[in-house]
C-alpha positions as CSV (number, residue, x, y, z in Angstrom):
1,X,-52.1,4.3,146.0
2,X,-50.2,7.5,147.3
3,X,-47.0,8.6,146.2
4,X,-44.3,9.8,148.5
5,X,-42.3,13.1,147.9
6,X,-43.6,16.0,145.3
7,X,-45.9,14.8,142.7
8,X,-44.3,12.8,140.1
9,X,-41.4,11.7,142.5
10,X,-42.2,8.0,142.2
11,X,-42.8,8.0,138.4
12,X,-39.5,10.1,137.9
13,X,-37.9,7.4,140.1
14,X,-39.3,4.7,137.9
15,X,-38.2,6.5,134.7
16,X,-34.6,6.8,135.9
17,X,-34.6,3.0,137.3
18,X,-35.8,1.8,133.9
19,X,-33.1,3.8,132.2
20,X,-30.4,2.5,134.1
21,X,-31.4,-1.1,133.8
22,X,-31.8,-1.2,130.0
23,X,-28.0,-1.3,130.0
24,X,-28.2,-4.5,131.6
25,X,-31.6,-6.1,131.9
26,X,-30.5,-9.2,133.4
27,X,-33.8,-11.1,132.5
28,X,-36.0,-8.6,134.3
29,X,-39.5,-7.9,133.5
30,X,-41.9,-5.0,134.1
31,X,-45.5,-5.5,135.1
32,X,-47.9,-2.6,134.8
33,X,-51.0,-3.3,136.8
34,X,-53.7,-0.7,135.5
35,X,-55.8,-0.2,138.7
36,X,-56.6,3.2,137.4
37,X,-58.9,1.6,134.8
38,X,-60.9,-0.5,137.5
39,X,-64.7,0.7,138.0
40,X,-65.0,3.4,140.9
41,X,-66.5,1.0,143.2
42,X,-63.6,-1.5,142.8
43,X,-60.8,1.2,142.9
44,X,-61.2,2.2,146.5
45,X,-58.0,3.4,148.5
46,X,-58.2,0.6,150.9
47,X,-58.3,-2.1,148.0
48,X,-55.4,-0.3,146.0
49,X,-53.2,-0.6,149.2
50,X,-54.2,-4.2,149.8
51,X,-53.0,-5.1,146.3
52,X,-49.6,-3.4,147.0
53,X,-49.4,-5.6,150.3
54,X,-49.9,-8.7,148.2
55,X,-46.5,-8.4,146.8
56,X,-44.9,-7.4,150.3
57,X,-42.8,-10.8,150.9
58,X,-41.2,-10.6,147.5
59,X,-40.3,-6.9,148.0
60,X,-38.7,-7.8,151.2
61,X,-36.7,-10.3,149.7
62,X,-35.6,-7.9,147.0
63,X,-36.9,-9.9,144.3
64,X,-39.3,-7.0,143.0
65,X,-39.3,-3.2,143.2
66,X,-42.6,-1.7,143.7
67,X,-43.7,1.7,142.3
68,X,-47.1,3.0,143.4
69,X,-48.0,5.4,140.7
70,X,-50.1,8.6,141.5
71,X,-53.2,7.6,139.4
72,X,-53.5,4.2,141.5
73,X,-51.6,1.9,138.9
74,X,-48.8,-0.1,140.3
75,X,-45.6,-1.0,138.4
76,X,-43.4,-3.8,139.5
77,X,-39.8,-4.6,138.3
78,X,-39.4,-8.3,138.6
79,X,-36.2,-10.2,138.8
80,X,-36.0,-13.5,136.9
81,X,-36.5,-15.8,139.9
82,X,-39.9,-14.1,140.9
83,X,-41.6,-13.8,137.6
84,X,-43.6,-16.8,138.4
85,X,-44.8,-15.9,141.9
86,X,-45.8,-12.2,140.6
87,X,-47.6,-13.9,137.8
88,X,-49.6,-15.9,140.3
89,X,-50.4,-13.0,142.6
90,X,-51.5,-11.0,139.3
91,X,-53.9,-13.9,138.4
92,X,-55.4,-13.7,142.0
93,X,-55.8,-9.9,141.7
94,X,-57.7,-10.5,138.4
95,X,-59.9,-13.1,140.1
96,X,-60.8,-10.5,142.9
97,X,-62.0,-8.2,140.3
98,X,-63.5,-10.8,137.8
99,X,-66.8,-8.8,137.6
100,X,-64.9,-5.6,136.5
101,X,-64.7,-5.4,132.5
102,X,-61.2,-4.3,132.3
103,X,-59.8,-7.5,133.9
104,X,-61.9,-9.6,131.2
105,X,-59.6,-11.5,128.7
106,X,-60.7,-12.0,124.8
107,X,-59.2,-14.6,122.5
108,X,-56.7,-12.6,120.1
109,X,-57.0,-9.3,122.2
110,X,-54.2,-8.0,124.3
111,X,-54.5,-7.8,128.0
112,X,-55.8,-4.3,128.8
113,X,-55.4,-4.9,132.8
114,X,-51.9,-6.4,133.4
115,X,-49.2,-5.5,131.0
116,X,-45.9,-7.1,130.9
117,X,-42.7,-5.9,129.4
118,X,-39.4,-7.8,128.8
119,X,-36.7,-5.2,129.6
120,X,-34.3,-7.1,127.3
121,X,-36.8,-6.6,124.4
122,X,-39.2,-3.8,125.4
123,X,-37.1,-1.4,127.5
124,X,-38.0,1.6,125.1
125,X,-41.5,0.7,125.5
126,X,-41.4,0.4,129.2
127,X,-39.6,3.7,129.7
128,X,-42.2,5.4,127.2
129,X,-45.0,4.1,129.5
130,X,-43.4,5.3,132.7
131,X,-42.8,8.6,131.1
132,X,-46.5,8.7,130.0
133,X,-47.5,7.9,133.7
134,X,-45.2,10.7,135.2
135,X,-47.0,13.2,132.8
136,X,-50.5,12.1,133.7
137,X,-49.5,12.3,137.5
138,X,-48.0,15.8,137.1
139,X,-51.2,17.2,135.5
140,X,-53.6,15.5,138.1
141,X,-55.4,17.8,140.5
142,X,-54.2,17.4,144.1
143,X,-56.1,14.8,146.3
144,X,-57.5,15.9,149.6
145,X,-55.7,12.9,151.3
146,X,-52.2,14.3,149.8
147,X,-52.7,17.7,151.3
148,X,-51.5,16.3,154.6
149,X,-47.8,15.1,154.8
150,X,-47.6,11.2,154.5
151,X,-46.3,9.1,157.3
152,X,-42.5,9.0,157.5
153,X,-40.4,6.7,159.7
154,X,-39.6,9.7,162.0
155,X,-43.4,10.7,162.4
156,X,-44.1,7.0,162.9
157,X,-42.0,7.0,165.8
158,X,-43.5,10.1,167.2
159,X,-47.0,8.8,166.5
160,X,-46.3,5.3,168.2
161,X,-44.9,7.1,171.3
162,X,-48.2,9.2,171.5
163,X,-50.2,6.1,171.1
164,X,-48.4,4.3,173.8
165,X,-49.8,6.9,176.3
166,X,-52.9,8.1,175.0
167,X,-56.4,7.1,176.3
168,X,-57.8,5.1,173.3
169,X,-60.8,3.9,175.2
170,X,-63.2,6.4,173.4
171,X,-61.9,5.0,170.3
172,X,-62.6,1.3,170.7
173,X,-65.9,0.2,169.1
174,X,-67.8,-3.0,169.7
175,X,-70.6,-4.9,167.6
176,X,-72.5,-7.9,168.6
177,X,-72.8,-11.3,166.5
178,X,-76.1,-12.8,166.8
179,X,-77.0,-16.4,166.3
180,X,-80.5,-16.9,165.0
181,X,-82.2,-20.3,165.4
182,X,-84.2,-20.9,162.2
183,X,-87.0,-23.0,163.9
184,X,-87.9,-20.5,166.4
185,X,-86.2,-17.3,165.3
186,X,-84.9,-16.9,168.9
187,X,-81.7,-14.8,168.9
188,X,-78.8,-15.2,171.1
189,X,-75.3,-13.5,171.6
190,X,-72.6,-15.6,169.9
191,X,-69.8,-12.7,170.5
192,X,-68.8,-9.3,170.8
193,X,-66.4,-7.8,168.3
194,X,-64.1,-5.2,169.3
195,X,-62.2,-2.9,166.8
196,X,-60.3,0.5,167.1
197,X,-61.7,3.3,165.0
198,X,-58.7,4.4,162.9
199,X,-60.4,7.7,161.9
200,X,-60.8,8.7,165.5
201,X,-57.2,7.7,166.3
202,X,-56.0,10.0,163.3
203,X,-58.1,12.8,164.9
204,X,-56.7,12.7,168.2
205,X,-52.9,11.7,167.8
206,X,-52.0,12.7,164.3
207,X,-54.7,15.1,162.9
208,X,-52.4,16.6,160.3
209,X,-50.7,13.3,159.1
210,X,-51.9,11.0,156.5
211,X,-51.4,7.5,158.4
212,X,-52.7,5.5,155.6
213,X,-50.3,7.0,152.9
214,X,-47.5,4.5,153.4
215,X,-48.7,0.7,153.3
216,X,-45.5,-0.4,155.2
217,X,-45.2,2.4,157.9
218,X,-49.2,1.9,158.7
219,X,-48.6,-1.7,158.8
220,X,-46.1,-1.1,162.0
221,X,-48.5,1.3,163.3
222,X,-51.2,-1.2,163.4
223,X,-49.2,-3.5,165.2
224,X,-49.0,-1.0,167.9
225,X,-52.7,-0.4,167.8
226,X,-53.2,-4.2,168.2
227,X,-51.1,-4.2,171.4
228,X,-53.1,-1.2,172.9
229,X,-56.2,-2.9,171.9
230,X,-55.1,-6.2,173.9
231,X,-54.2,-4.0,176.8
232,X,-57.6,-2.2,176.9
233,X,-60.4,-4.7,176.0
234,X,-58.8,-7.1,178.5
235,X,-60.1,-4.7,181.0
236,X,-63.3,-3.5,179.3
237,X,-66.5,-4.2,180.9
238,X,-68.3,-4.9,177.8
239,X,-65.7,-7.9,177.3
240,X,-67.0,-9.5,180.6
241,X,-70.0,-11.9,181.0
242,X,-70.1,-12.6,177.4
243,X,-69.4,-16.0,175.8
244,X,-66.9,-14.9,173.3
245,X,-64.9,-11.7,172.2
246,X,-63.4,-11.2,168.7
247,X,-60.5,-9.0,167.9
248,X,-59.2,-7.6,164.5
249,X,-55.7,-8.3,164.6
250,X,-52.6,-8.7,162.4
251,X,-51.4,-12.3,162.0
252,X,-48.1,-11.2,163.6
253,X,-49.7,-10.1,166.7
254,X,-51.2,-13.4,167.6
255,X,-47.7,-15.0,168.1
256,X,-46.4,-12.2,170.5
257,X,-46.2,-12.6,174.3
258,X,-48.7,-9.7,174.7
259,X,-51.4,-11.7,173.0
260,X,-50.5,-14.8,175.1
261,X,-50.6,-12.9,178.2
262,X,-54.2,-11.4,176.9
263,X,-55.4,-14.9,176.6
264,X,-54.2,-16.0,179.9
265,X,-56.4,-13.1,181.4
266,X,-59.7,-13.7,179.8
267,X,-62.7,-15.1,181.9
268,X,-62.5,-18.8,182.4
269,X,-64.5,-20.4,179.5
270,X,-64.4,-17.4,177.4
271,X,-63.5,-17.9,173.8
272,X,-61.0,-15.6,172.0
273,X,-61.8,-15.1,168.2
274,X,-59.1,-13.6,165.9
275,X,-60.4,-11.8,163.0
276,X,-58.0,-12.0,159.9
277,X,-58.8,-10.4,156.6
278,X,-58.9,-12.8,153.7
279,X,-56.4,-10.8,151.8
280,X,-53.8,-11.1,154.6
281,X,-54.2,-14.9,154.4
282,X,-53.2,-14.7,150.8
283,X,-49.9,-12.8,151.5
284,X,-49.1,-14.9,154.6
285,X,-50.5,-18.4,154.4
286,X,-47.8,-20.2,156.4
287,X,-48.2,-18.0,159.2
288,X,-52.1,-18.4,159.0
289,X,-51.7,-22.0,159.2
290,X,-49.6,-21.9,162.3
291,X,-52.0,-19.3,163.9
292,X,-55.1,-21.4,163.2
293,X,-53.5,-24.6,164.7
294,X,-52.2,-22.7,167.9
295,X,-55.6,-20.9,168.5
296,X,-57.7,-24.2,168.1
297,X,-55.2,-26.1,170.5
298,X,-56.1,-23.5,173.0
299,X,-59.8,-23.6,172.4
300,X,-60.0,-20.5,170.6
301,X,-60.7,-19.7,166.9
302,X,-59.5,-17.8,163.7
303,X,-62.5,-16.0,161.9
304,X,-61.8,-15.4,158.2
305,X,-63.1,-11.9,157.4
306,X,-64.0,-9.9,154.6
307,X,-65.2,-13.0,152.3
308,X,-66.9,-12.1,148.9
309,X,-67.7,-14.2,145.8
310,X,-64.6,-12.9,144.3
311,X,-62.2,-13.6,147.3
312,X,-63.7,-17.3,147.3
313,X,-62.5,-17.8,143.9
314,X,-59.1,-17.8,145.1
315,X,-59.2,-19.0,148.6
316,X,-60.5,-22.6,149.5
317,X,-62.3,-21.6,152.9
318,X,-62.8,-25.2,153.9
319,X,-59.3,-26.2,153.4
320,X,-58.2,-23.3,155.6
321,X,-60.5,-24.6,158.2
322,X,-61.2,-21.3,160.1
323,X,-63.5,-21.4,163.2
324,X,-65.6,-18.8,161.5
325,X,-66.1,-17.3,158.1
326,X,-67.5,-14.0,157.7
327,X,-69.3,-13.4,154.3
328,X,-69.9,-9.7,153.2
329,X,-73.5,-9.2,152.4
330,X,-74.1,-8.1,148.9
331,X,-77.3,-7.7,146.7
332,X,-75.6,-10.0,144.1
333,X,-75.9,-12.8,146.8
334,X,-79.7,-12.9,146.2
335,X,-79.2,-14.5,142.8
336,X,-78.1,-18.0,144.1
337,X,-78.2,-19.5,140.8
338,X,-75.5,-17.1,139.4
339,X,-72.2,-19.1,139.1
340,X,-70.8,-16.7,141.6
341,X,-73.7,-17.9,144.1
342,X,-72.5,-21.5,143.8
343,X,-69.0,-20.6,145.8
344,X,-71.3,-19.4,148.6
345,X,-73.1,-22.6,148.4
346,X,-70.0,-24.7,148.3
347,X,-68.6,-23.0,151.4
348,X,-72.0,-23.5,153.2
349,X,-71.6,-27.2,152.5
350,X,-68.0,-27.3,153.4
351,X,-68.2,-25.4,156.8
352,X,-72.0,-25.6,157.9
353,X,-74.0,-22.6,158.5
354,X,-73.6,-22.4,162.1
355,X,-70.0,-21.3,161.4
356,X,-70.6,-18.6,158.8
357,X,-71.4,-15.0,159.7
358,X,-73.1,-12.7,157.3
359,X,-71.8,-9.1,157.8
360,X,-73.1,-5.8,156.9
361,X,-76.7,-7.0,157.5
362,X,-78.2,-3.5,157.4
363,X,-81.7,-4.4,156.1
364,X,-84.4,-7.0,156.8
365,X,-83.8,-8.3,153.2
366,X,-80.2,-9.2,153.8
367,X,-81.1,-11.1,157.2
368,X,-84.0,-12.9,155.3
369,X,-81.6,-14.1,152.6
370,X,-79.3,-15.3,155.2
371,X,-81.8,-17.6,157.1
372,X,-83.2,-19.0,153.8
373,X,-79.6,-19.9,152.6
374,X,-78.9,-21.7,156.0
375,X,-76.6,-19.3,157.7
376,X,-76.8,-19.1,161.3
377,X,-74.9,-15.8,162.4
378,X,-75.4,-12.4,161.5
379,X,-73.8,-9.1,162.1
380,X,-74.9,-5.5,161.1
381,X,-76.9,-2.3,161.7
382,X,-80.1,-4.1,161.5
383,X,-79.1,-6.5,164.4
384,X,-77.6,-3.5,166.4
385,X,-80.9,-1.7,166.4
386,X,-82.5,-4.8,168.3
387,X,-79.5,-5.8,170.5
388,X,-78.1,-2.2,171.8
389,X,-81.2,-1.3,174.0
390,X,-80.8,-4.6,176.2
391,X,-77.1,-5.4,176.0
392,X,-76.4,-8.1,178.3
393,X,-73.7,-7.8,181.1
394,X,-74.5,-11.3,182.6
395,X,-73.4,-14.3,180.2
396,X,-76.5,-14.8,178.0
397,X,-77.5,-18.3,176.8
398,X,-76.1,-19.2,173.4
399,X,-78.0,-21.4,171.0
400,X,-76.3,-24.3,169.2
């Protein structure tokens, strides 16, 4: 998680804030999420940013103050009224990384992943921890991503203006989702997924700005990207003559007049599928419920994206009732006798394999596992290699 301002700025701000608060702690607590101690494959920039977003609604209500630390840790100062909510989110985060040793709890041993400080009792210890974090960050070598200036409100306004007039057609990618009949092995097109390449947008519009450094500002930018996507995809030749199209969108975009206009322009009988990240559902469950219901009434659907065995431990996919659920392929799925595999089995029973998409199918092994497991839909580079030479422009037949 990137800091803003000079190195050590957020950490220094944290020290000053805690020093002021210890004079009148008012029931506040401090939570230290030691994300820096996660295994490298779990501590990716995207995951660290997503964790920060999980506290977004509480921060907007001024119930918490978030301090993203330069080593990827997250410090949260929590008012008395939000402590239960923060504890619940922290438990979800632990579940998401349940296979990481740092998250494990042992009887009689202190928690090494999530530390709580009561400012009324432990203010000196909390301040000492903040001072240590500041010293650590100040000694850290600069990251490549920090070499570019972070997105600021002023820069965001400039980038959004450029994005509004830029030709983003070359930056739009699409990937087919294929339905496979387990009896005949016949494949048919279920839908085409359209998404915007953030890397290409950055290179073309803001090559010297780190668009991802500030999670809130990037969220605003991503909504602008959504609107441009809706404008372009509605006219794209690849979106014509196919049974369904899917789009990666923010939940907030789906309730805008622009999206409604887009839906009204799609071909008669063509289905629109909105792909929503599982973590976004955790942060805005009520809006998800409203969006899912509205789309279903119009004959369209929500696709719950980014499902892993860890994500399924905190999300009851069946109760969320998505039109589709996208399971991310991982070699650990091969061992279906593992307790984690049972969550996949439960989801298959709840939804049926005809609604589940196995994504990142890059090898024959992944495809074979999915077919054996009763999954009917697949997406990934291994499928692309077969579908791209003869991409249909006329409406293909769809099995099932």
